[in-house]
C-alpha positions as CSV (number, residue, x, y, z in Angstrom):
1,M,-24.8,-13.9,-3.2
2,N,-22.6,-15.9,-5.5
3,D,-22.1,-19.6,-5.0
4,F,-18.3,-19.4,-4.5
5,H,-16.2,-22.5,-4.3
6,P,-13.8,-22.3,-1.4
7,V,-10.1,-21.7,-2.2
8,T,-6.8,-22.1,-0.3
9,L,-4.6,-19.1,0.3
10,Y,-0.9,-19.7,0.9
11,G,1.2,-16.9,2.3
12,S,2.1,-15.3,5.6
13,S,-0.2,-13.6,8.1
14,I,2.0,-10.5,8.1
15,S,2.5,-10.4,4.3
16,Y,1.8,-7.3,2.2
17,F,0.2,-9.1,-0.7
18,T,-1.4,-12.0,1.3
19,G,-3.2,-9.3,3.4
20,K,-4.4,-7.6,0.2
21,M,-5.8,-10.9,-1.1
22,E,-7.5,-11.6,2.3
23,N,-9.2,-8.3,2.2
24,Y,-10.5,-9.0,-1.3
25,F,-11.8,-12.4,-0.4
26,N,-13.5,-11.0,2.7
27,V,-15.1,-8.1,0.9
28,K,-16.2,-10.3,-2.0
29,E,-17.2,-13.1,0.4
30,I,-15.1,-15.8,-1.3
31,P,-14.6,-18.6,1.3
32,Y,-10.9,-19.4,1.8
33,S,-8.7,-21.2,4.2
34,F,-5.3,-19.7,5.0
35,K,-2.2,-21.9,5.2
36,P,1.3,-20.5,5.8
37,M,4.0,-21.1,3.2
38,R,6.7,-23.3,4.7
39,F,10.2,-22.7,3.4
40,P,12.5,-23.8,2.1
41,S,10.4,-26.8,0.8
42,F,7.6,-24.6,-0.6
43,K,10.0,-22.8,-3.0
44,K,10.1,-25.9,-5.2
45,T,6.3,-26.2,-5.2
46,M,5.8,-22.6,-6.2
47,I,8.3,-22.7,-9.1
48,E,6.7,-26.0,-10.3
49,K,3.1,-24.7,-10.0
50,V,3.4,-21.0,-11.1
51,G,6.9,-20.4,-12.3
52,V,8.2,-18.1,-9.5
53,Q,8.5,-18.1,-5.7
54,Q,6.4,-15.2,-4.3
55,M,3.5,-14.6,-1.9
56,P,0.7,-15.3,-2.0
57,A,-0.5,-18.3,-3.9
58,V,-4.1,-19.4,-4.4
59,V,-5.3,-22.9,-5.1
60,L,-8.7,-23.3,-6.7
61,N,-11.0,-26.2,-5.8
62,D,-10.1,-27.8,-9.2
63,G,-6.5,-27.9,-8.2
64,R,-5.2,-25.1,-10.3
65,W,-2.6,-22.8,-8.7
66,M,-2.6,-19.0,-9.1
67,T,-0.2,-16.1,-8.4
68,D,-0.1,-12.3,-8.7
69,T,-2.8,-10.5,-6.7
70,T,-3.6,-8.0,-9.4
71,K,-4.4,-10.6,-12.0
72,M,-6.0,-13.0,-9.5
73,I,-8.5,-10.3,-8.5
74,Q,-9.2,-9.5,-12.2
75,W,-9.8,-13.2,-12.8
76,F,-12.2,-13.6,-9.9
77,E,-14.0,-10.4,-10.9
78,S,-14.5,-11.8,-14.4
79,K,-15.8,-15.1,-13.1
80,Y,-18.0,-13.6,-10.4
81,P,-19.2,-10.2,-11.6
82,E,-21.9,-9.8,-9.0
83,N,-21.1,-7.3,-6.3
84,S,-18.1,-6.2,-8.2
85,I,-15.4,-4.1,-6.6
86,I,-14.7,-2.3,-9.9
87,P,-17.0,0.8,-10.3
88,D,-19.4,1.1,-13.2
89,N,-18.1,4.6,-13.7
90,A,-15.4,4.0,-16.3
91,S,-13.3,6.9,-15.1
92,Q,-13.4,5.7,-11.5
93,A,-12.5,2.2,-12.8
94,F,-9.4,3.5,-14.5
95,L,-8.3,5.4,-11.4
96,C,-8.9,2.2,-9.4
97,F,-6.4,0.3,-11.6
98,L,-4.0,3.2,-11.4
99,I,-4.2,3.5,-7.6
100,E,-4.0,-0.3,-7.1
101,D,-0.8,-0.4,-9.1
102,W,0.7,2.5,-7.2
103,A,-0.2,0.9,-3.9
104,D,1.3,-2.4,-4.9
105,E,4.6,-1.2,-6.4
106,W,5.4,2.3,-4.9
107,W,4.5,1.8,-1.2
108,W,6.3,-1.6,-1.0
109,R,9.7,0.1,-0.3
110,P,8.4,2.4,2.6
111,A,6.5,-0.5,4.1
112,M,9.6,-2.7,4.1
113,H,11.6,0.2,5.5
114,Y,9.4,0.6,8.6
115,R,9.4,-3.1,9.2
116,W,13.1,-3.8,8.9
117,F,15.0,-0.5,9.5
118,Y,13.8,-0.1,13.1
119,E,14.8,-2.7,15.7
120,K,11.4,-2.8,17.2
121,G,9.8,-3.7,13.8
122,A,12.5,-6.1,12.8
123,R,12.3,-7.9,16.1
124,F,8.5,-8.3,15.8
125,A,8.6,-9.4,12.1
126,S,11.6,-11.7,12.4
127,F,10.2,-13.6,15.4
128,H,6.8,-14.0,13.7
129,L,8.3,-15.2,10.4
130,A,10.8,-17.6,12.0
131,N,7.8,-19.3,13.7
132,E,5.4,-19.2,10.8
133,I,7.3,-19.8,7.5
134,L,10.6,-21.2,8.7
135,S,9.3,-23.5,11.3
136,D,10.4,-26.5,9.3
137,M,14.0,-25.3,9.0
138,P,16.1,-27.4,11.5
139,V,18.3,-24.6,12.8
140,P,18.1,-22.5,16.1
141,K,15.5,-19.8,16.2
142,W,18.0,-17.0,16.7
143,F,19.7,-18.0,13.4
144,K,16.4,-18.0,11.6
145,R,15.7,-14.5,12.9
146,R,19.1,-13.2,11.9
147,Y,18.8,-14.8,8.5
148,I,15.4,-13.2,7.9
149,Q,16.5,-9.7,9.0
150,S,19.6,-9.8,6.8
151,R,17.8,-11.1,3.8
152,Q,15.0,-8.5,4.0
153,R,17.3,-5.6,4.6
154,N,19.8,-6.6,1.9
155,G,17.0,-7.2,-0.5
156,Y,14.3,-4.6,0.1
157,T,15.6,-1.7,2.2
158,S,19.3,-0.9,2.2
159,G,19.6,-3.2,-0.8
160,D,16.9,-1.3,-2.7
161,G,18.0,2.4,-2.4
162,I,17.1,3.3,1.2
163,N,20.1,4.6,3.2
164,N,20.9,6.8,6.2
165,S,20.9,9.9,4.1
166,N,17.4,9.5,2.6
167,Y,15.2,7.5,4.9
168,K,13.8,10.6,6.6
169,Y,12.5,11.7,3.3
170,V,11.0,8.3,2.7
171,E,9.2,8.6,6.0
172,K,8.1,12.2,5.1
173,D,6.3,10.7,2.0
174,F,4.5,8.4,4.4
175,F,3.4,11.3,6.6
176,N,2.1,13.1,3.5
177,L,0.2,10.1,2.3
178,L,-1.4,9.8,5.8
179,N,-2.5,13.5,5.6
180,K,-4.1,13.0,2.2
181,L,-5.9,9.8,3.2
182,E,-7.0,11.3,6.5
183,D,-8.6,14.1,4.6
184,I,-10.5,11.6,2.4
185,F,-11.6,9.2,5.2
186,S,-12.7,12.0,7.5
187,S,-15.5,12.7,5.0
188,R,-16.4,9.2,3.8
189,S,-15.7,5.6,4.5
190,F,-13.9,4.6,1.3
191,L,-12.0,6.2,-1.5
192,F,-14.9,6.5,-3.9
193,G,-17.9,6.4,-1.6
194,S,-19.5,4.4,1.1
195,K,-18.5,1.0,-0.2
196,P,-15.0,-0.2,-1.1
197,S,-13.5,-0.4,-4.6
198,L,-10.4,-2.0,-6.1
199,A,-8.5,1.1,-5.0
200,D,-9.2,0.4,-1.4
201,I,-8.2,-3.3,-1.8
202,G,-5.0,-2.1,-3.4
203,L,-4.1,0.2,-0.6
204,S,-4.8,-2.5,1.9
205,G,-1.6,-4.1,0.7
206,P,0.7,-1.6,2.4
207,F,-1.6,-0.8,5.2
208,F,-3.3,-3.9,6.5
209,R,-0.3,-6.1,7.3
210,H,2.4,-3.4,7.4
211,F,1.6,0.2,8.2
212,A,-1.3,-0.6,10.5
213,L,0.3,-3.7,12.0
214,D,4.1,-3.0,12.5
215,P,4.8,-1.2,15.8
216,V,6.5,1.9,14.4
217,P,4.1,3.0,11.6
218,L,1.1,1.9,13.7
219,E,1.9,4.4,16.4
220,I,2.3,7.1,13.8
221,I,-1.1,6.3,12.3
222,K,-2.7,6.3,15.8
223,Q,-1.4,9.8,16.5
224,R,-1.7,11.4,13.0
225,A,-4.5,9.6,11.1
226,P,-7.1,7.9,13.2
227,N,-9.6,7.9,10.3
228,V,-7.1,6.0,8.3
229,L,-7.0,3.4,11.0
230,S,-10.8,3.2,11.0
231,W,-10.7,2.7,7.2
232,V,-8.4,-0.3,7.6
233,S,-10.9,-1.8,10.1
234,N,-13.9,-0.9,8.1
235,L,-12.5,-2.5,4.9
236,W,-11.7,-5.7,6.8
237,K,-15.3,-5.9,8.1
238,Y,-17.1,-4.9,4.9
239,R,-19.2,-7.5,3.0
240,M,-20.5,-6.5,-0.4
241,S,-23.7,-8.5,-0.3
242,S,-24.8,-7.3,3.1
243,N,-24.2,-3.6,2.9
244,D,-26.1,-0.9,1.0
245,G,-23.1,1.4,0.4
246,E,-22.7,3.1,-3.0
247,W,-20.0,4.8,-5.0
248,L,-20.1,8.5,-5.8
249,D,-21.2,9.6,-9.3
250,H,-18.1,11.7,-9.9
251,I,-14.4,11.8,-9.1
252,P,-14.0,13.6,-5.8
253,R,-11.5,16.4,-5.7
254,D,-9.7,15.0,-2.7
255,I,-8.5,12.1,-4.9
256,E,-6.5,14.5,-7.1
257,P,-3.6,14.9,-4.6
258,L,-3.1,11.1,-4.9
259,I,-3.0,11.5,-8.7
260,K,-0.5,14.3,-8.4
261,D,1.8,12.1,-6.3
262,I,1.6,9.3,-8.8
263,G,2.7,11.8,-11.5
264,K,5.5,13.3,-9.4
265,K,7.0,10.2,-8.0
266,Y,5.7,6.8,-9.1
267,L,5.5,7.2,-12.9
268,P,8.9,8.9,-13.1
269,Y,10.3,5.9,-11.2
270,L,8.6,3.5,-13.7
271,N,10.2,5.4,-16.5
272,A,13.6,5.2,-14.9
273,N,13.2,1.5,-14.3
274,A,12.1,0.9,-17.9
275,C,15.2,2.8,-19.1
276,A,17.4,0.6,-16.9
277,V,15.8,-2.6,-18.2
278,R,16.3,-1.4,-21.8
279,Q,20.0,-0.8,-21.0
280,K,20.3,-4.2,-19.3
281,R,21.3,-2.6,-15.9
282,K,20.5,-4.6,-12.8
283,T,20.5,-1.5,-10.6
284,F,20.0,2.2,-11.3
285,D,19.9,5.6,-9.5
286,F,16.6,7.5,-9.3
287,E,15.9,10.9,-7.9
288,D,12.4,11.5,-6.5
289,M,12.0,15.1,-5.6
290,N,14.1,15.3,-2.4
291,V,14.9,11.6,-2.3
292,D,18.0,10.4,-4.1
293,Y,17.9,6.6,-4.4
294,K,21.1,4.8,-5.2
295,N,21.4,1.3,-6.6
296,V,17.7,0.6,-6.9
297,R,17.0,-2.9,-8.2
298,Y,15.6,-3.3,-11.7
299,S,12.1,-4.8,-12.3
300,L,11.0,-6.3,-15.5
301,Y,7.6,-6.8,-13.9
302,R,7.2,-3.1,-13.3
303,V,7.8,-2.4,-17.0
304,W,4.8,-4.6,-17.5
305,C,2.9,-2.6,-14.8
306,L,3.5,0.6,-16.8
307,K,2.2,-1.2,-19.9
308,E,-0.9,-2.4,-18.1
309,I,-1.8,1.1,-16.9
310,R,-1.6,2.3,-20.5
311,K,-3.6,-0.7,-21.6
312,H,-6.5,0.2,-19.2
313,F,-6.6,3.7,-20.6
314,L,-6.5,2.5,-24.3
315,E,-9.3,0.0,-23.6
316,S,-11.6,2.8,-22.4
317,S,-14.2,4.5,-24.6
318,D,-13.3,7.7,-26.4
319,Q,-15.5,9.7,-24.0
320,T,-13.8,8.2,-21.0
321,Q,-10.3,8.7,-22.5
322,T,-11.1,12.4,-23.0
323,F,-12.1,12.8,-19.4
324,I,-9.2,10.8,-18.0
325,K,-6.7,12.7,-20.2
326,D,-7.9,16.0,-19.0
327,L,-7.9,14.8,-15.3
328,L,-4.3,13.4,-15.6
329,K,-3.1,16.5,-17.5
330,S,-4.5,18.9,-14.8
331,N,-2.6,16.8,-12.2
332,N,0.7,16.6,-14.1
333,C,0.2,12.9,-14.6
334,W,-0.4,12.6,-18.3
335,D,2.9,13.3,-20.2
336,V,4.9,11.3,-17.8
337,L,2.6,8.3,-18.3
338,W,3.7,8.2,-22.0
339,E,7.3,9.4,-21.6
340,E,9.0,6.1,-22.4
341,D,8.5,4.8,-25.9
342,N,8.8,1.2,-26.9
343,L,8.7,-0.4,-23.5
344,P,11.4,-3.2,-23.3
345,I,9.1,-6.2,-23.0
346,Y,7.5,-8.3,-25.7
347,D,3.8,-8.2,-26.5
348,N,2.7,-11.3,-24.7
349,F,4.8,-10.9,-21.6
350,E,3.0,-12.2,-18.5
351,S,0.1,-13.2,-20.6
352,D,-0.3,-16.5,-18.7
353,L,-1.1,-14.7,-15.4
354,P,-2.7,-15.5,-13.0
355,F,-1.8,-19.2,-13.6
356,R,1.9,-18.7,-14.6
357,A,4.4,-15.9,-14.0
358,E,7.5,-15.0,-15.9
359,S,9.1,-12.6,-13.4
360,K,9.2,-11.5,-9.8
361,M,8.2,-8.1,-8.6
362,I,11.9,-6.9,-8.4
363,G,15.1,-8.4,-9.6
364,I,16.4,-10.1,-6.4
365,Y,16.8,-13.7,-5.2
366,E,15.9,-14.9,-8.7
């Protein structure tokens, strides 16, 4: 086992990305202490230390601050390669990066929908956050809860393309995801075998502190996908050094439906977002199969995400590229990956991550 230095993790105990980072630290066995971010005072600290206000933040034992879970995990993996969560199989590794990005960026909106659209979820989350991250704010608790609900809905659900005419289709996508994951986890413990990979850590973002915690989606998972619920628990308990699990030596066929969904929905969204950024539009409309999203918020960060997916491919060996290209083509995921030419960000954009960020995930409250 590596001799890890303990770190401090700032965030919320019901936060999407804080939960993702907690799962990584647990699986990797990096000792950490959790501390809640206290607003509004913490905003100034975050901007000073890392450039933006976002959850979570990690403070190393040498005093350096970090942000962005994707780049933090890559940094820790480079410093502590023993018991890596990135498979040796280069094709699996690429799919891990792809699935992690999809989990981070595409499933955020449905996760926020279930939390804030339904009164049962909004009541649970607003009460928790009022006590946890707004405890220093000298106003009545009812005001804090109302403020939180309004802020989240205006920013991340009704304010990000979800409305009364399309939310049922958003929920149908969640049901379809559960069906695909239930099929996978009914035959093995994790996405690529009997031990977790970066892909599992990525999917823990929407599941651990949202879908498998919030009352409405949790009940759906219990009824429709019990093996998915077991996967959430198994991931939280897994320790790389004390388990003898292994990854498969191939790409299992039941992963391909996930790749198809990325090609049908997520990559077209990234292209539409890149087009909006190029045209300097703060919002844009996007049609995802049966879902017509109106006034979706732009994201400079997600243009960078698209560039990063391409970068992982281009950094692969020729043999790996040939295999990946064939796999993506057969799942209608290849052409759409390269559809947008000349992405509207400069070459060194976000090059200081994980120690300094230039943009938030989506263009709101900046």
